[in-house]
N, C-alpha and C positions, 0 to 999 in steps of 0.2 A: 799735624799737616793743619793749617790755618789759613784763613783767606779763600778767597774764590780758586777752584780747580780750573787750570787751564785745560782746554781741548773736551772738555766735559759738557754737554749739551744742557739744555735746560730741561725739567721735567714736568710734567702737567700729570693729573689724575682727573680721571673720569670717573666721578664716585669716591667712596670712601678709599682712602689709600691703606694699601697693606704693606707692599715691598718698600714704598717710597714716604710711608709713616714717618714725621720728624724731619722732612726735608725742607719744611718752611721754616722749621726753628735754627737749622745749622747747615752749613754746608757739607759738614761731613759729620758722624754720629761717632765721637769717641764710644769707649767702652761704657764709659756712664751714663752718656747721652743714648746710648743704645738700651741700657737696661732700665733708665726712666720711660723709654718709648714702647719697648715691647715686653719688659719684664724677663726673668729668668727662664730659659727652657727648662722642660722636662725630661728626665731621661727614661728612654724608651729602650725594653728588650728588643730584640732581633725581632720575634715573632711580632709585638706590637707594632714597631716600626713598618713592619712589611706589611702588615693588616691598613696601617694607616695610608700607606702609599697607594695600595689597591683601594680602599675606600674612597678615595679622592679622585681615583683614576689618573693619576701626576704622570706625565710624561716629560722626557728631556725637553730642555727648552733650547738647546742649540744646533737645531736643525733636522733632524732623523726622527727625532719626535719618539724614541723606543720608552716602553712602561719601565718607569723605576723600579715596580713590585718585581718586575722580571730579573731586573739586573741584580737587585737584593737578594732574590732567592738563587740565583747563579751565584752570587758571590760566596753566598754562604755555604751551597753547597761544595763548590771546589775547593774551598777552604777546610771545611771537614772531610773531605775527601783526600787531600793532601795531606792535611796535618800542619799547613802554612798559613800564620798569621796573614789577613789581608791587608790591602792600602787602601786608601781612597785618595781621588786626585779632582781638583776643582778645575776645571777648564777655564781659566780668565781670557783665552787669548782670541781676541776678535780682531783676524788679519783683513777681515772685508770691509772697506771704507763703509759701507751703509748701513753697518751695525755697532751701536754704541752701548747698549742698554746693559750688558754686562760690565763695561768700563764705568757705567754711572753706579753700579751695586758696588763694586770693588772701591771705587773712589768715594763713595758718598756712604754706604752701608756695608763695610767690611764686614762687620760682626755678625749681622745678619746671616751671610754667605757661611761664616765660620762655623758659627750653630749649626747650621745643616747638616755642614760637612762632618763636626765632631759628633753631633747625634747617629749620623750613620755610622762613622768609625767605633763610637764608644759599644753601639749596636751589636756590629760584627767584630768586634775585637781586636781592631786594627792598631798597628803600633806605629802606622806613618802616614801621615798627611801630607801632600804636595799642592800648591796653588801655583798655578803656571798663568804667566801675565806677558804682556807683549809692551805696554807703555809704561813712561815713566810714572806718570800720574798714580796709577794703580799699585806699580811697585811700592812706591813712597806709602801709602794709604795701607797695604797689606803688611807690610815689615812694621808699620807702626801698630797696627793691630795687635799681630801676632807679638811684639813687645808688650803690648799692654794686657794681654792674657798671661806673659810668660811664652819663652819658645817651646814650651812644652804643657800640656793639658794632663793632670792624674786624676783619673776617675777610676771609681770601684779598684782601686790599689794598681792599675795598669798605666804605664807611661806612654804617653804619643810624642811623636816626636814630630813637629810640624816645621817644616822648610818651604821657601819660596823658590821659583825658577823661573827666572827671565829667559824667555826668547824673541827671535827676530820677529819683527811683524809683519808675517806671510799669512797667505791664505791657508798653507798646509802646515805651518806651525800648530794650529789647534786642532789638526786631526789625531785622535787618539793614541794612536801608535808613533807619533812624531813625538807629541808631548812627552809622553813614557819615555822614548828614546832620549830626549833631551835632558829628563830627569834622571835618567841613569848616567850621566855627562856624554852621550853621542849627540850628534848633530839632530837639529830640529827637523827631521824630513821622516816621512814613511819608511819603513823598512824592507819595502820591496815585496812584500808578502801580507795579508790580510791574517791578522791574529785578532783573538777575543779577548780583551781585558780582562773580562770576570773570569778566564781560565788561568792565563797567564800573563800578567802586566807587569807591573814595577818589580824590577827584581826577581822577575819570576813568579811572582805571587799572586793569585788572584786579586782582581784591583776592581772597586768600585771607582768608574770614571762618569762624571757627567758637567755639566756648565754650572756657571754661578748662580743662574736663575733659579735653576732647580733645584739647588741646596738651599736658597733663600726661600723658595717658595715649602719645601719640607720643613725649615724652621717655623715658619708661619703657620703652617697646618697641626704643628706638633702643641703648638701654644694653643690655638683656636680649639682644636677636634675637627674632626672629619664633619661632624652634622654643621657647626658653625662656618667650617671653611664652605662647604658645599651652597651655603645661604646665597652666596654670590656667585654669579656665572650662568652658564649654560648647564642646564640640569646633567648633561652626560661629559661634559668637559668643563666641570666646576673652578671656580677660582678666579684670579685676576690674571694678564698678559702684561709682559712689558713690549712695548714696541717702539723701533726706531722709526721714525717717519721722516724722511727727508726727500730730496728731487725738487719738484715744483711747488716747495713752502718757501715762505720768509726767510725761516730758518730751520736747521735740524733739530729734531726736539727728541724726548723721550717719554711716551705716553704710558700710564698704567691704567687699564681699562679692565672691566668685567669683559669675561670671554662671552659670546654671543652680542656683543654691541655692533650695531650697523658698521660697515664700514665707511658709509659717507659722513658719518658721525666723528669719527677719528679723525678724516681728512679734513671736515669744517672746523674741529678744534683746532688744528695746525694752520688754519688759512689756506688750505691748498687750493688750486684754480677747481671753480664751481664744475665744470666741465672739462675735464682730462681726457687727454688722448688715450690715456691707458693706464694702469697701476700695475707695478710690478710688487708681488707679493712675495715674503720669504728672502729676498735677497736676491745674491747671484747666484746661488744654488736654488733658487725658488723659480715663480713661473708667472708669466704674464695673465692680467686679465685684461680683456676689453673693455672699457668704459661702462657700457650697458650691464655688464655682467658684474663690474666690480660694484656699481651701486645699487644692484639687487641682491648682495650678499651681507653676509655676518661673518664677523670675526670669530670662528671655531676653526679647528683642524678639519671637522667633516664637510662644513659648508664651503671653505674654499678648496679642498679638494674636489667637490661635487663640481665646482665653477670652473674647474681646469687649473686652479693655483694651488700654494702650499703655505702653510704656516712658517715653516721652514725655522727661520733664526730671527725670527719676528720683525722684520724689515719691511716697512711698507715706503713705496717709492711712486707718488702720481707724478706722470710728463703730462705736462701743459698740450693742447690741440694742436699748437703751432708747432709743434717738434716732430721729427718723424721719430716714431718707436721701435723703428727696424734700423734707423742709424744709431741710435743710442744702444741696442743690443750688438750691434757690430763692434762697437768702442770697447764694451765691456767684455765681448767674446774674445777680442785679441788681448784684453789684460789677463782674463782665466788663463789665456793658453801660454802668458808670459808667466803666471804664477806656478807653472809646473815645477814639480821638485827633478823633472828629469832623470827619471828612474825606471819608466817603463814606456813602451809604446804609444800606449794609447794616452797618453799626458804629453810625451815629449813630442809625437810627430802626430798624433789624432788631433789632437783642439788646434795646433796651427793649422793644419788641414781644413777644419770646421769654420773657422775664424777666414781663412783663404775663399773657402769655397761660397762661404756668405757673401763677403765682399763682391766676388765676381755676380754673384745673383742681384745685388743690388744697385749693381753697376749697370745692369740690363743683360745679363749673360744667359736670359730664354730659360726656357725649360731645362736645358742641360745643366746649366748650373745649380739649378733649383735640385736637381737630381743627385748633383754632385754633393750638397748640402748633406742630404739624406744617407748616402752611402757612407761620407765620413763620421755621421752622428753612429752609426750602425758600426763602423769599425771602431770606436772609442768606448761607446756605451757598456757597462757591466764587465771591462776587462782590464780594469787598472787595479794597480796594486792600493791604491785607496779609492773613496769615495767622490775625490774632484773630478775625475771625467763624467761619472753620471752626474752631477749636478749642473755641470757647463753645459752638456748635452741637453739636460731637461730644460735649462735656460732658454737655451737658442731653438730646439722645438717648439718650445710654448709660445714664442713671438712668430713662428710660422702660423701657430693654428689661431692665435688671438687676433689677428690683422690681416685677413687674407686678402680685401682689398688692396691695402697698401703693397703685400708681397706680390700680386698681378701686376700692379702699375709700375713696380721697380722691375721685376723679372721682363715685363714687355720692353723695357728702355725708357720709358718717359718718365718714370720717377713719381713719388707722392706729391710733390711740389713743396714739402716741409722742409726744414734745413734741421742737420743734425749738432746740435747746440751744446752736448758736453753734460746734461742736468742732473745723471746719474752721478754719484760721486766715486771720484777715482782717484788715486794719488796724483799729486801734480807732476807734471814731468821733470824728471830730476836731472834738467839741464839750466845752465845759464842762459840760453839763447832768450832773446828778447826783441821783438820788434825795434827797426831802426826808423829814422825821419823817412826812410823812402818807403816802408812798408813790405822790405823784404823778409822781414823775420831771421834774419841771419845776424844780426849786430849780436856782438858778443860771442857768437859761437867759438872763435879762434879762442878768445881769452878765457871761456870756460872749461878749455880742454885740459887735462892735467895728467899726472904720472901717478900710475900704482904703485902702492906700497904694500908691505905685508908685516904686521906687528907678532914678529916670532914668537914671542911668550904665551900669544895665544892661538897661534895657528896650529889645527889639527890634522891638515893635510885631506880634508874632505874631497877635494878635486872638483866642487862645484864651480868655482870661478872659470876654471878652463872648460868645464862644457858650456858655461852661459858666454863666453867670451875669448872662443877658441883662435880669433885672429890675433889675440893679445897675451895671451898665458898660456904655457906649456906647462906639465908636469914632470919632474925628475923620477928617477928611477924609484924612489921612496913614493912617490905620490905628492910631493910638496911643489907649490906653484914656483915656476920660472919666469920673472916678470922682465918687461924691455925695459931698458934704461931710459929711453927716450921718451917725450910727451906723447900720448895717445891720439892720433887725428881726432878732430870735432866728432866725424862721424861716428865714432866709436863711444863717445862721451856717455850718451843716456844708457846704452848697454852696459858700459862700465861701472856707472851708479846704480845700475839694478844689481850686476855682481857683487857691489859691496853692501848693498840692503840687502842680500841675501846669503851673506857669510853665514855660516851656522854657528862659528865662533867669533865672529863680529872682529875678525882681525885683518880683513883686508880694507885697505882705504883709499881712496883719491885724493892727491895732494897738491895744490894749487902750484903751476909752474911756477 
C-alpha cells in the first residue's frame, strides 16, 4: 500500500510517540520501516510474557478492559487441561462510527499489532492466528503485512498459520463470539449464548482474544521492558492510550497520549469547543460526563469511572453547548437498537423499547415516560446473549444522570431550547433521498427505490434479511430468502439498505430499477 490511506483519520501524539512512532515518516510502516523504527521483538516464554502483562497492568483496549494477564493465564490453563493447542484472535473490527484507533494501527502500523499477537502465540504454543477486520483499507494493509512476513511464521520449530477474516461493518461483528463464529465460516453474529473464548473459542480451542491496540501495547512493552514502559503514564495504569476524538471538533483525529493526561488537554489539542455541553467518553457503550466533570478529570480508567464515565474503546466525543445532549443520545440510542443481531429479546425488543421511551420522555411525556425509560433499561440490562444491551443501557442511563436539568426541562414539556444537530458520528442514511427545491426532503425518493437480489453463490441461509425486512422477504422451507420481483416501495428503502449491509455472507444487494 502506498500513498494516503482513505478513511483513516490523522494522528496526533501528546508526548513521545510509542504506538505511533514513525508515522511522521510514512503513511504505512512496511516490514523494513517497522524494524527500523521499533527493532526486532524479543521471544518470551509464557511465564515471562504473563509476568510482563501483569507488571504493566495491561488491560484490553477494546471496551471491557479485562486484565490481559488473566486472559493469558486462563488460556494457558485450559490448553494444558484439554491438551489442545490454543489460538490467538486479533479483533480489528470497529463497527462503531466513533472509534477509529484500531483501524489506524492496522492500516499504518500492522506489524506492531502482529508482533504482539505473534509474541503471545509463540509463548502459548498457538498454531492459529486470526486477524478480523471490517474495512477495505485495513484488509489490504494486513494482507500486505502477512505477505511481507510470509503467510506462516516458524518459531522454535513450530508452524503458525495466520489468516485474515473480513466481516460486515456492524457493531456486533466485533463481539468475541461473533468474530470467532465468522472465523469458523459462520455468520458474524453472537451464537445466542455467552461463551468464554479462553475456555472454548476458535474451533473449540482455548483462544486469546483481544483488540489490535492491546497486542500493539504488548509488543511495545516486550521491547522496552516493564520498567521503561511504566516510566510513561499514570503509576497504576502506565503507558500510553489511543483515543479517537470526534464530535464537536474540526475533524476527527486519533490521539496517542500518556495515561493520566488531563481530559481538557486532549480536547484542546483537537481544537474542541472550550465550553462543551458535555463529553461522551468510551464511545456508544460508554458514558456521558457533564462539562464540569469532564474538565476536572484525567484520562485513566479509574478516574473516568469515578466521575461516572468509562474509558471503554477510547472514544472521546464532546458536544457543543448549543446542542442538546439528550437529543444526541436519542439518535445514537435508535442506532444502537437497529444494530441488534435480532437473536435475543433484550436486543430485539428491549433496545427499541428503550429508544422509544426516551423519545417519549424528550417530547414532554412527563414522569410516566421517564419511568418507562427506567423500566425498559431494567428489562434489557444483563439479560442479553452478548454485551450489546448492557452497553446501550449504560449509555442511555448515563445521559439521564449527567444532564438532570435538561432532562427536567424535556420531561415537563418545554424542552431545553437547544437543537439536536447530529454532531455525534453515525453512518450516513442509506437512502438516496435529498431535499428538493421546495425543501420537502423527498425528491429522489422514488428514484432511490430498488429491487432486492441475492448472490446465490454466497447466500448461506442465515435468514437475517427476513427478520430485518419481513414486509418484503420471506424464507422458504430450507431457510433461504424468497424475494419480491417488483421494486420496493420508497418507504422500505432505508430498511432494505440496512438488511443489505448486515447480511453476514454479503450476499444480499439492492439493485437500481
